[in-house]
N, CA, C and O atoms as a DFTB+ gen file, in Angstrom:
428 C
 N C O
     1  1      12.100     -34.617       5.843
     2  2      12.578     -33.258       5.701
     3  2      11.513     -32.313       6.246
     4  3      10.337     -32.435       5.904
     5  1      11.923     -31.370       7.095
     6  2      11.017     -30.381       7.652
     7  2      10.846     -29.244       6.649
     8  3      11.825     -28.662       6.182
     9  1       9.609     -28.940       6.329
    10  2       9.329     -27.847       5.404
    11  2       8.845     -26.674       6.225
    12  3       7.778     -26.732       6.837
    13  1       9.627     -25.609       6.239
    14  2       9.291     -24.442       7.039
    15  2       8.717     -23.355       6.129
    16  3       9.315     -22.296       5.941
    17  1       7.561     -23.644       5.581
    18  2       6.915     -22.676       4.704
    19  2       5.447     -22.563       5.077
    20  3       4.918     -23.381       5.830
    21  1       4.807     -21.553       4.548
    22  2       3.420     -21.276       4.912
    23  2       2.449     -22.120       4.101
    24  3       1.698     -21.601       3.276
    25  1       2.472     -23.412       4.341
    26  2       1.520     -24.289       3.682
    27  2       0.261     -24.317       4.546
    28  3       0.332     -24.184       5.768
    29  1      -0.857     -24.486       3.917
    30  2      -2.030     -24.689       4.719
    31  2      -3.221     -23.823       4.368
    32  3      -4.271     -23.942       5.000
    33  1      -3.093     -22.990       3.416
    34  2      -4.242     -22.190       3.041
    35  2      -5.107     -23.028       2.110
    36  3      -4.694     -23.407       1.014
    37  1      -6.298     -23.299       2.572
    38  2      -7.236     -24.089       1.791
    39  2      -8.446     -23.207       1.504
    40  3      -9.029     -22.628       2.421
    41  1      -8.819     -23.108       0.242
    42  2      -9.980     -22.316      -0.146
    43  2     -10.902     -23.172      -1.002
    44  3     -10.482     -24.180      -1.571
    45  1     -12.147     -22.764      -1.086
    46  2     -13.116     -23.458      -1.922
    47  2     -13.160     -22.787      -3.279
    48  3     -13.251     -21.562      -3.362
    49  1     -13.097     -23.570      -4.341
    50  2     -13.219     -23.058      -5.698
    51  2     -14.623     -23.353      -6.195
    52  3     -14.972     -24.502      -6.464
    53  1     -15.415     -22.315      -6.312
    54  2     -16.789     -22.476      -6.818
    55  2     -16.748     -22.986      -8.253
    56  3     -17.556     -23.824      -8.654
    57  1     -15.787     -22.461      -9.022
    58  2     -15.660     -22.849     -10.430
    59  2     -15.366     -24.338     -10.589
    60  3     -15.960     -25.008     -11.434
    61  1     -14.447     -24.850      -9.772
    62  2     -14.045     -26.259      -9.874
    63  2     -14.877     -27.179      -8.980
    64  3     -14.842     -28.400      -9.130
    65  1     -15.623     -26.586      -8.052
    66  2     -16.393     -27.357      -7.076
    67  2     -15.488     -28.302      -6.284
    68  3     -15.841     -29.448      -6.005
    69  1     -14.305     -27.778      -5.929
    70  2     -13.336     -28.545      -5.140
    71  2     -12.586     -27.593      -4.219
    72  3     -12.629     -26.374      -4.386
    73  1     -11.895     -28.178      -3.240
    74  2     -11.017     -27.414      -2.368
    75  2      -9.680     -27.227      -3.067
    76  3      -9.240     -28.085      -3.832
    77  1      -9.037     -26.091      -2.795
    78  2      -7.752     -25.782      -3.417
    79  2      -6.724     -25.581      -2.311
    80  3      -6.919     -24.752      -1.422
    81  1      -5.633     -26.338      -2.362
    82  2      -4.520     -26.164      -1.440
    83  2      -3.539     -25.176      -2.057
    84  3      -3.170     -25.300      -3.224
    85  1      -3.120     -24.194      -1.261
    86  2      -2.222     -23.138      -1.745
    87  2      -1.033     -22.979      -0.814
    88  3      -1.080     -23.381       0.349
    89  1       0.032     -22.388      -1.337
    90  2       1.241     -22.100      -0.562
    91  2       1.684     -20.686      -0.907
    92  3       1.945     -20.388      -2.072
    93  1       1.773     -19.813       0.091
    94  2       2.102     -18.407      -0.144
    95  2       3.463     -18.222      -0.825
    96  3       3.620     -17.338      -1.667
    97  1       4.437     -19.049      -0.464
    98  2       5.775     -18.891      -1.040
    99  2       5.860     -19.379      -2.490
   100  3       6.777     -19.005      -3.222
   101  1       4.918     -20.201      -2.892
   102  2       4.884     -20.718      -4.267
   103  2       3.511     -20.406      -4.872
   104  3       2.669     -21.296      -4.992
   105  1       3.288     -19.162      -5.249
   106  2       1.960     -18.755      -5.704
   107  2       1.481     -19.430      -6.984
   108  3       0.287     -19.395      -7.279
   109  1       2.373     -20.039      -7.747
   110  2       1.962     -20.705      -8.978
   111  2       1.541     -22.156      -8.754
   112  3       1.025     -22.799      -9.668
   113  1       1.757     -22.675      -7.547
   114  2       1.381     -24.052      -7.241
   115  2       0.017     -24.097      -6.564
   116  3      -0.314     -23.232      -5.753
   117  1      -0.763     -25.105      -6.903
   118  2      -2.036     -25.335      -6.220
   119  2      -2.398     -26.810      -6.373
   120  3      -1.851     -27.511      -7.224
   121  1      -3.330     -27.269      -5.533
   122  2      -3.748     -28.668      -5.583
   123  2      -5.251     -28.723      -5.349
   124  3      -5.751     -28.250      -4.329
   125  1      -5.961     -29.305      -6.307
   126  2      -7.409     -29.475      -6.196
   127  2      -7.742     -30.828      -5.588
   128  3      -7.114     -31.835      -5.916
   129  1      -8.733     -30.851      -4.699
   130  2      -9.166     -32.113      -4.093
   131  2     -10.601     -31.970      -3.598
   132  3     -11.115     -30.865      -3.427
   133  1     -11.219     -33.102      -3.377
   134  2     -12.617     -33.092      -2.937
   135  2     -12.769     -32.838      -1.438
   136  3     -13.871     -32.549      -0.973
   137  1     -11.670     -32.942      -0.672
   138  2     -11.734     -32.661       0.767
   139  2     -10.617     -31.700       1.158
   140  3      -9.607     -31.587       0.463
   141  1     -10.813     -31.006       2.283
   142  2      -9.788     -30.086       2.788
   143  2      -8.501     -30.839       3.086
   144  3      -7.407     -30.373       2.767
   145  1      -8.643     -31.999       3.695
   146  2      -7.478     -32.788       4.089
   147  2      -6.664     -33.216       2.866
   148  3      -5.434     -33.154       2.875
   149  1      -7.359     -33.646       1.824
   150  2      -6.666     -34.075       0.604
   151  2      -5.995     -32.891      -0.094
   152  3      -4.915     -33.036      -0.667
   153  1      -6.630     -31.733      -0.047
   154  2      -6.039     -30.537      -0.657
   155  2      -4.758     -30.149       0.080
   156  3      -3.761     -29.783      -0.542
   157  1      -4.795     -30.233       1.410
   158  2      -3.605     -29.909       2.207
   159  2      -2.492     -30.923       1.955
   160  3      -1.336     -30.551       1.755
   161  1      -2.843     -32.182       1.967
   162  2      -1.849     -33.233       1.712
   163  2      -1.242     -33.074       0.316
   164  3      -0.034     -33.232       0.141
   165  1      -2.071     -32.766      -0.666
   166  2      -1.598     -32.608      -2.036
   167  2      -0.641     -31.446      -2.207
   168  3       0.393     -31.585      -2.861
   169  1      -0.976     -30.289      -1.623
   170  2      -0.087     -29.127      -1.772
   171  2       1.215     -29.360      -1.009
   172  3       2.273     -28.909      -1.447
   173  1       1.152     -30.051       0.119
   174  2       2.385     -30.371       0.865
   175  2       3.314     -31.243       0.029
   176  3       4.518     -30.993      -0.037
   177  1       2.753     -32.260      -0.603
   178  2       3.567     -33.144      -1.447
   179  2       4.127     -32.394      -2.650
   180  3       5.280     -32.593      -3.032
   181  1       3.306     -31.533      -3.242
   182  2       3.743     -30.766      -4.408
   183  2       4.889     -29.816      -4.060
   184  3       5.848     -29.694      -4.822
   185  1       4.791     -29.151      -2.922
   186  2       5.850     -28.239      -2.484
   187  2       7.110     -29.022      -2.142
   188  3       8.212     -28.590      -2.482
   189  1       6.968     -30.164      -1.475
   190  2       8.136     -30.999      -1.158
   191  2       8.864     -31.413      -2.430
   192  3      10.093     -31.381      -2.499
   193  1       8.090     -31.799      -3.425
   194  2       8.671     -32.201      -4.713
   195  2       9.390     -31.020      -5.370
   196  3      10.483     -31.175      -5.915
   197  1       8.769     -29.846      -5.312
   198  2       9.365     -28.642      -5.897
   199  2      10.687     -28.302      -5.199
   200  3      11.669     -27.955      -5.855
   201  1      10.702     -28.402      -3.870
   202  2      11.917     -28.077      -3.116
   203  2      13.034     -29.088      -3.358
   204  3      14.213     -28.747      -3.263
   205  1      12.666     -30.322      -3.670
   206  2      13.662     -31.364      -3.908
   207  2      14.295     -31.256      -5.291
   208  3      15.385     -31.780      -5.520
   209  1      13.618     -30.578      -6.210
   210  2      14.142     -30.432      -7.566
   211  2      15.301     -29.432      -7.583
   212  3      15.242     -28.397      -6.918
   213  1      16.351     -29.743      -8.342
   214  2      17.409     -28.739      -8.490
   215  2      16.845     -27.548      -9.260
   216  3      16.047     -27.706     -10.184
   217  1      17.271     -26.371      -8.866
   218  2      16.789     -25.187      -9.561
   219  2      17.977     -24.371     -10.055
   220  3      19.058     -24.431      -9.469
   221  1      17.785     -23.617     -11.117
   222  2      18.880     -22.803     -11.651
   223  2      19.414     -21.857     -10.579
   224  3      18.686     -21.431      -9.682
   225  1      20.697     -21.543     -10.692
   226  2      21.322     -20.684      -9.677
   227  2      20.687     -19.299      -9.619
   228  3      20.771     -18.625      -8.592
   229  1      20.057     -18.869     -10.700
   230  2      19.421     -17.547     -10.687
   231  2      17.986     -17.606     -10.142
   232  3      17.290     -16.591     -10.130
   233  1      17.548     -18.771      -9.697
   234  2      16.198     -18.926      -9.159
   235  2      16.274     -19.571      -7.776
   236  3      16.063     -20.777      -7.643
   237  1      16.574     -18.777      -6.748
   238  2      16.691     -19.358      -5.407
   239  2      15.325     -19.763      -4.857
   240  3      14.296     -19.229      -5.270
   241  1      15.328     -20.705      -3.929
   242  2      14.087     -21.074      -3.256
   243  2      13.594     -19.870      -2.469
   244  3      14.400     -19.101      -1.945
   245  1      12.296     -19.699      -2.380
   246  2      11.770     -18.547      -1.644
   247  2      12.071     -18.670      -0.152
   248  3      12.120     -19.771       0.395
   249  1      12.268     -17.536       0.486
   250  2      12.494     -17.531       1.929
   251  2      11.150     -17.777       2.618
   252  3      10.164     -17.109       2.305
   253  1      11.104     -18.723       3.548
   254  2       9.846     -18.977       4.245
   255  2       9.332     -17.716       4.938
   256  3      10.108     -16.978       5.544
   257  1       8.048     -17.476       4.850
   258  2       7.461     -16.300       5.492
   259  2       7.717     -16.311       6.993
   260  3       7.885     -15.257       7.608
   261  1       7.746     -17.503       7.580
   262  2       7.951     -17.607       9.024
   263  2       9.352     -17.181       9.449
   264  3       9.580     -16.909      10.627
   265  1      10.292     -17.118       8.512
   266  2      11.658     -16.709       8.844
   267  2      11.940     -15.253       8.502
   268  3      13.002     -14.731       8.843
   269  1      11.012     -14.600       7.840
   270  2      11.232     -13.199       7.470
   271  2      11.078     -12.337       8.706
   272  3      10.067     -12.403       9.405
   273  1      12.093     -11.529       8.968
   274  2      12.106     -10.769      10.218
   275  2      11.795      -9.288      10.050
   276  3      11.680      -8.568      11.041
   277  1      11.660      -8.828       8.829
   278  2      11.379      -7.408       8.673
   279  2       9.999      -7.084       9.214
   280  3       9.078      -7.897       9.143
   281  1       9.874      -5.889       9.750
   282  2       8.602      -5.470      10.321
   283  2       7.586      -5.191       9.229
   284  3       6.380      -5.312       9.447
   285  1       8.061      -4.829       8.083
   286  2       7.156      -4.532       6.984
   287  2       6.686      -3.098       7.028
   288  3       6.581      -2.489       8.092
   289  1       6.412      -2.580       5.876
   290  2       5.878      -1.234       5.783
   291  2       4.551      -1.314       5.068
   292  3       4.356      -2.116       4.155
   293  1       3.663      -0.480       5.495
   294  2       2.332      -0.429       4.917
   295  2       2.056       1.030       4.591
   296  3       2.007       1.873       5.487
   297  1       1.879       1.322       3.333
   298  2       1.623       2.697       2.918
   299  2       0.220       2.754       2.350
   300  3      -0.141       1.972       1.470
   301  1      -0.558       3.676       2.855
   302  2      -1.925       3.819       2.368
   303  2      -2.231       5.293       2.164
   304  3      -1.778       6.147       2.926
   305  1      -2.989       5.571       1.150
   306  2      -3.430       6.940       0.920
   307  2      -4.844       7.086       1.431
   308  3      -5.667       6.182       1.283
   309  1      -5.121       8.219       2.027
   310  2      -6.461       8.509       2.524
   311  2      -6.811       9.932       2.116
   312  3      -5.929      10.778       1.963
   313  1      -8.092      10.188       1.942
   314  2      -8.489      11.563       1.660
   315  2      -8.028      12.474       2.798
   316  3      -7.973      12.044       3.951
   317  1      -7.706      13.694       2.491
   318  2      -7.165      14.641       3.475
   319  2      -8.040      14.726       4.711
   320  3      -7.532      14.696       5.832
   321  1      -9.330      14.830       4.525
   322  2     -10.246      14.950       5.660
   323  2     -10.163      13.722       6.568
   324  3     -10.134      13.856       7.791
   325  1     -10.126      12.529       5.974
   326  2     -10.029      11.296       6.763
   327  2      -8.687      11.214       7.483
   328  3      -8.617      10.778       8.632
   329  1      -7.638      11.632       6.810
   330  2      -6.305      11.621       7.423
   331  2      -6.278      12.547       8.638
   332  3      -5.728      12.193       9.681
   333  1      -6.868      13.721       8.500
   334  2      -6.905      14.660       9.634
   335  2      -7.723      14.101      10.794
   336  3      -7.379      14.319      11.956
   337  1      -8.800      13.384      10.488
   338  2      -9.587      12.741      11.547
   339  2      -8.744      11.700      12.290
   340  3      -8.811      11.597      13.515
   341  1      -7.952      10.933      11.539
   342  2      -7.090       9.919      12.170
   343  2      -6.036      10.562      13.065
   344  3      -5.780      10.092      14.173
   345  1      -5.430      11.636      12.578
   346  2      -4.420      12.341      13.382
   347  2      -5.043      12.864      14.662
   348  3      -4.464      12.730      15.740
   349  1      -6.230      13.463      14.546
   350  2      -6.928      13.996      15.710
   351  2      -7.284      12.890      16.695
   352  3      -7.097      13.044      17.902
   353  1      -7.795      11.781      16.185
   354  2      -8.158      10.653      17.046
   355  2      -6.939      10.111      17.787
   356  3      -7.019       9.800      18.975
   357  1      -5.816      10.000      17.091
   358  2      -4.582       9.519      17.728
   359  2      -4.123      10.497      18.796
   360  3      -3.738      10.088      19.891
   361  1      -4.163      11.787      18.484
   362  2      -3.716      12.804      19.451
   363  2      -4.610      12.808      20.682
   364  3      -4.118      12.907      21.806
   365  1      -5.916      12.703      20.479
   366  2      -6.849      12.692      21.614
   367  2      -6.626      11.474      22.505
   368  3      -6.831      11.539      23.717
   369  1      -6.214      10.386      21.914
   370  2      -5.945       9.177      22.688
   371  2      -4.506       9.084      23.150
   372  3      -4.077       8.064      23.689
   373  1      -3.763      10.161      22.931
   374  2      -2.338      10.217      23.284
   375  2      -1.594       9.003      22.696
   376  3      -0.803       8.348      23.375
   377  1      -1.869       8.734      21.439
   378  2      -1.238       7.607      20.755
   379  2      -0.464       8.106      19.540
   380  3      -0.690       9.213      19.051
   381  1       0.431       7.287      19.075
   382  2       1.132       7.556      17.826
   383  2       0.275       6.964      16.721
   384  3      -0.222       5.845      16.849
   385  1       0.102       7.702      15.645
   386  2      -0.773       7.271      14.562
   387  2      -0.416       5.871      14.068
   388  3      -1.305       5.039      13.891
   389  1       0.864       5.599      13.843
   390  2       1.277       4.270      13.359
   391  2       0.863       3.169      14.330
   392  3       0.390       2.113      13.912
   393  1       1.043       3.420      15.627
   394  2       0.677       2.409      16.623
   395  2      -0.829       2.172      16.629
   396  3      -1.291       1.036      16.737
   397  1      -1.590       3.266      16.510
   398  2      -3.042       3.146      16.506
   399  2      -3.506       2.322      15.301
   400  3      -4.361       1.447      15.436
   401  1      -2.949       2.600      14.148
   402  2      -3.329       1.876      12.929
   403  2      -2.875       0.415      13.013
   404  3      -3.618      -0.489      12.629
   405  1      -1.668       0.186      13.511
   406  2      -1.186      -1.198      13.658
   407  2      -2.097      -1.996      14.580
   408  3      -2.387      -3.163      14.321
   409  1      -2.543      -1.361      15.655
   410  2      -3.430      -2.038      16.583
   411  2      -4.754      -2.375      15.912
   412  3      -5.285      -3.469      16.106
   413  1      -5.288      -1.460      15.133
   414  2      -6.551      -1.707      14.431
   415  2      -6.388      -2.837      13.403
   416  3      -7.270      -3.684      13.268
   417  1      -5.267      -2.847      12.684
   418  2      -5.035      -3.885      11.680
   419  2      -4.907      -5.265      12.306
   420  3      -5.300      -6.260      11.698
   421  1      -4.364      -5.333      13.506
   422  2      -4.148      -6.632      14.145
   423  2      -5.423      -7.196      14.771
   424  3      -5.446      -8.356      15.182
   425  1      -6.475      -6.395      14.849
   426  2      -7.727      -6.869      15.464
   427  2      -8.519      -7.738      14.534
   428  3      -9.593      -8.215      14.899
């Protein structure tokens, strides 16, 4: 079975002194292991098992992040002075503020 979800985030747990395998779509699942490879393999198996289990009709499986097509919105507050600096910088560069910020975020 092909699993089309964002598996693969491996982090080090200082507290546990082990690697932790994580899955963005299932934030409550994790897998501890002594190697990155074992952590990845463990979280993959755990997610596969979770997806194979029947779930209540009111609890649908999460939509894979890779299939989500919305552009997303990002709202941030900035002090007035900083906001005016951003507007000025965008205008001087003949750019749209949203495009300028999106470009900076993607770097």
